[in-house]
matplotlib code that plots the C-alpha trace (Angstrom):
import matplotlib.pyplot as plt

x = [5.4, 8.4, 10.0, 11.1, 14.7, 14.5, 12.3, 14.7, 17.6, 15.6, 14.6, 18.0, 19.5, 16.5, 16.2, 12.5, 12.7, 13.4, 10.9, 8.2, 10.6, 11.2, 8.7, 6.6, 6.6, 5.4, 2.4, 1.7, 2.0, -0.1, -2.8, -3.0, -2.8, -5.7, -7.9, -6.9, -7.9, -11.6, -11.9, -9.9, -11.6, -9.9, -9.0, -9.0, -7.1, -4.9, -3.2, -0.6, 0.2, 3.5, 4.5, 7.9, 9.9, 7.1, 6.3, 2.5, 2.6, 4.9, 3.0, -0.4, 1.1, 2.5, -1.2, -2.4, -3.6, -2.9, -0.9, 0.0, 2.3, 3.3, 6.4, 7.9, 11.6, 13.8, 15.9, 12.8, 11.7, 15.1, 14.7, 11.1, 12.3, 15.3, 12.6, 10.2, 9.9, 9.3, 5.5, 4.4, 1.8, 3.1, 4.0, 5.8, 6.2, 7.6, 4.7, 3.2, 0.2, -1.2, -1.3, -2.7, -3.9, -2.2, -4.7, -8.5, -11.4, -13.4, -10.6, -9.3, -11.0, -8.6, -6.5, -3.5, -2.6, -0.1, 2.7, 1.8, -0.3, 2.7, 4.6, 2.1, 2.2, -1.0, -4.3, -5.2, -2.4, -3.8, -7.2, -6.1, -4.2, -7.3, -9.4, -7.0, -7.2, -10.9, -11.3, -9.2, -11.0, -14.3, -17.6, -18.0, -14.4, -12.0, -9.2, -6.9, -5.5, -2.7, -1.5, 0.9, -0.7, 0.6, -0.1, 1.9, 4.9, 4.6, 4.4, 7.3, 9.7, 8.6, 8.6, 10.6, 13.2, 13.5, 12.5, 9.3, 10.6, 11.6, 8.0, 6.0, 7.9, 8.0, 4.2, 3.2, 1.4, 0.1, 2.5, -0.4, -3.2, -1.6, -4.7, -3.3, -0.6, -1.1, 2.5, 4.4, 7.3, 10.1, 9.0, 6.2, 2.6, 1.2, -2.6, -5.5, -8.4, -10.8, -8.3, -9.0, -12.7, -12.8, -11.0, -13.3, -16.3, -15.5, -15.1, -17.7, -16.8, -18.0, -15.7, -15.9, -13.1, -10.5, -7.6, -4.6, -1.7, 0.5, -1.3, 0.6, 3.6, 5.4, 5.6, 6.7, 9.0, 11.7, 9.3, 7.7, 11.0, 11.7, 8.8, 8.8, 6.6, 3.7, 3.8, 4.0, 0.8, -0.8, -0.1, -1.3, -4.5, -5.0, -4.1, -6.4, -9.3, -8.7, -7.4, -10.3, -11.2, -11.2, -8.7, -6.0, -5.8, -4.5, -1.5, -0.6, 2.1, -0.1, -3.6, -5.6, -8.8, -10.8, -12.8, -15.6, -16.4, -19.9, -22.0, -23.9]
y = [12.1, 14.8, 12.8, 9.7, 10.3, 10.8, 7.8, 5.8, 6.4, 6.1, 2.3, 1.5, 2.4, 1.0, -2.8, -2.8, -6.7, -7.1, -4.4, -7.0, -9.4, -7.3, -8.3, -5.0, -5.6, -9.2, -8.0, -5.5, -8.7, -11.1, -8.7, -7.8, -11.4, -12.0, -9.6, -10.7, -14.3, -13.3, -12.3, -14.5, -17.5, -20.2, -18.9, -15.3, -12.7, -10.2, -7.1, -5.7, -2.0, -0.7, -4.3, -3.3, -6.3, -8.9, -9.8, -10.0, -11.1, -14.0, -14.9, -15.0, -16.5, -19.5, -20.0, -20.7, -17.2, -15.6, -12.4, -9.5, -7.0, -3.2, -1.6, 1.6, 1.1, -1.2, -2.2, -3.5, -5.3, -7.0, -8.2, -9.3, -11.4, -13.0, -14.3, -15.9, -19.6, -22.0, -22.6, -19.3, -17.6, -14.2, -11.5, -8.0, -5.1, -1.7, 0.9, 4.0, 3.6, 6.9, 5.0, 1.6, 1.7, -1.5, -3.3, -3.6, -2.4, -4.8, -7.7, -8.2, -9.7, -7.9, -5.1, -3.9, -0.4, -0.9, 1.7, 4.3, 6.6, 6.7, 8.9, 10.8, 14.4, 15.9, 15.1, 14.8, 12.1, 10.1, 10.2, 9.2, 6.3, 5.2, 5.8, 3.4, 0.7, 0.9, 0.9, -2.4, -4.0, -6.0, -4.9, -6.1, -6.8, -5.4, -2.6, -2.7, 0.8, 1.5, 5.1, 6.6, 8.2, 11.5, 11.2, 7.9, 9.9, 12.6, 10.3, 8.2, 10.0, 13.5, 12.9, 10.0, 10.1, 13.9, 14.7, 17.0, 20.3, 18.9, 17.1, 20.1, 22.6, 20.1, 19.0, 22.5, 21.5, 24.2, 23.7, 24.6, 22.5, 19.8, 19.6, 19.4, 17.7, 19.6, 19.1, 15.9, 15.1, 14.3, 11.7, 10.5, 11.8, 11.7, 11.9, 11.2, 8.9, 12.0, 12.8, 9.3, 9.5, 12.5, 10.8, 7.8, 9.6, 10.6, 6.9, 4.5, 2.4, 1.6, 1.2, -2.5, -2.4, 0.1, -1.5, -0.7, -2.6, -2.7, -0.8, 0.1, -2.4, 0.5, 2.3, -0.6, -2.3, -3.3, -5.1, -7.0, -8.0, -9.2, -11.2, -15.1, -17.0, -17.4, -13.7, -12.5, -14.8, -13.4, -9.9, -10.8, -12.0, -8.8, -6.7, -8.5, -7.9, -4.1, -3.2, -1.6, 0.3, 4.3, 4.7, 2.4, 3.8, 7.2, 5.6, 3.1, 3.8, 2.5, 2.2, 0.0, 0.7, -2.3, -0.8, -2.7, -1.4, -0.7, -3.4, -1.4]
z = [-12.4, -11.9, -9.0, -11.2, -11.1, -7.0, -6.8, -8.8, -6.5, -3.5, -4.3, -5.8, -2.4, -0.3, 0.5, -0.5, -0.8, 3.0, 4.4, 4.8, 6.2, 9.3, 12.3, 12.2, 8.1, 8.7, 10.6, 7.7, 5.0, 7.2, 7.7, 4.0, 2.8, 5.5, 3.9, 0.4, 1.2, 1.8, -1.8, -4.0, -5.4, -7.4, -10.9, -9.8, -11.9, -10.0, -11.1, -8.9, -9.7, -8.2, -7.4, -6.2, -5.6, -6.1, -2.5, -3.0, -6.6, -5.9, -2.8, -4.7, -7.8, -5.4, -4.4, -7.9, -8.8, -12.4, -11.7, -13.9, -12.3, -13.1, -11.7, -12.4, -11.3, -13.2, -10.2, -8.7, -11.7, -11.9, -8.1, -9.0, -11.7, -9.8, -7.3, -10.1, -9.6, -12.4, -12.7, -11.2, -13.5, -13.1, -15.4, -14.9, -17.1, -16.6, -16.4, -14.9, -12.5, -14.1, -17.5, -17.6, -21.3, -22.0, -19.7, -20.7, -18.7, -16.4, -16.3, -13.0, -9.9, -7.4, -8.2, -6.1, -5.6, -2.7, -3.5, -6.1, -3.8, -1.4, -4.1, -6.0, -4.8, -6.5, -5.9, -9.4, -9.9, -6.8, -8.4, -11.6, -10.1, -8.4, -11.4, -13.4, -10.9, -10.9, -14.5, -15.2, -12.2, -13.0, -11.7, -8.0, -8.0, -5.4, -5.3, -2.4, -2.2, 0.3, 1.5, 4.3, 7.3, 8.3, 12.1, 12.1, 10.5, 13.1, 16.1, 14.9, 12.7, 13.9, 17.8, 18.4, 15.7, 16.0, 12.5, 13.6, 12.3, 9.0, 8.4, 9.6, 7.3, 4.2, 4.5, 5.2, 8.7, 10.8, 14.0, 16.5, 15.1, 13.2, 10.9, 7.4, 5.3, 2.0, 1.0, 0.5, 2.9, 0.3, -1.8, 0.5, 0.3, 3.8, 4.4, 6.7, 6.2, 5.3, 2.3, 0.9, 1.6, -0.7, -3.5, -2.9, -3.2, -6.8, -8.1, -8.8, -5.7, -2.1, 0.7, 1.8, 4.5, 5.7, 7.7, 9.6, 7.8, 10.9, 13.3, 16.4, 15.6, 13.7, 17.0, 19.1, 16.4, 18.9, 21.1, 18.2, 17.0, 20.6, 20.7, 21.0, 18.2, 21.0, 21.8, 18.1, 17.4, 20.2, 19.1, 15.3, 16.8, 18.8, 15.6, 13.5, 16.0, 16.2, 12.9, 11.5, 14.6, 13.8, 16.7, 15.1, 11.6, 12.1, 14.2, 11.5, 8.9, 6.3, 5.7, 3.2, 1.6, 0.1, -2.6, -4.2, -7.8, -8.6, -10.6, -12.9]

ax = plt.figure().add_subplot(projection="3d")
ax.plot(x, y, z, "-o")
ax.set_aspect("equal")
plt.show()
């Protein structure tokens, strides 16, 4: 990973710990937790790769699961440790998603890869990160792999926020067809679902679910923020009902693949 210093500076200046507290971020968090709850049985072991400040790690540890976390950026680890409560069965170490050699094969019931794919520019790096996540997961276990969607970035940051030319030039997008994202946008790798299909096809997994983490919420964040509790609850019911529909995937800032490891 050649962009470590830039990534470190980014997270030292960005309030990652508050991202999922914002109303549209809360949609992402609640949706992801709903899918996790489908697969987590009592006593489950979880590995959180690229754990950030530990929002998922702590939430799951406080539900009684054993959680091991790996995070690249020391600033995020410091925040993670500040939030650890007495009695939480959680560990965190500094490490890289591309090398999980400290963790044995076939160990975890659920493995989270909820950030590294955002920042890995090369296809071989993304494949290696996915391969490592699959390796440490037990047969029939699940890998939750999150990635950033290019069309959502074009719609919100490109057209709405006025960065269209920047994204088109940085990502090497054909400005007439808008049909590819061959290069990253700064620190962020943008893709489409077919890019992930190509990677997943090279791994011993099957796609159990693919869902839009926040769906259209990212494009109407001011409206979501202004909702009453009752309106927000209704919005969540709608979002959860439609978040696996193909039409909702490409417009979501984040999409998550739930991959089931082959049981040989």
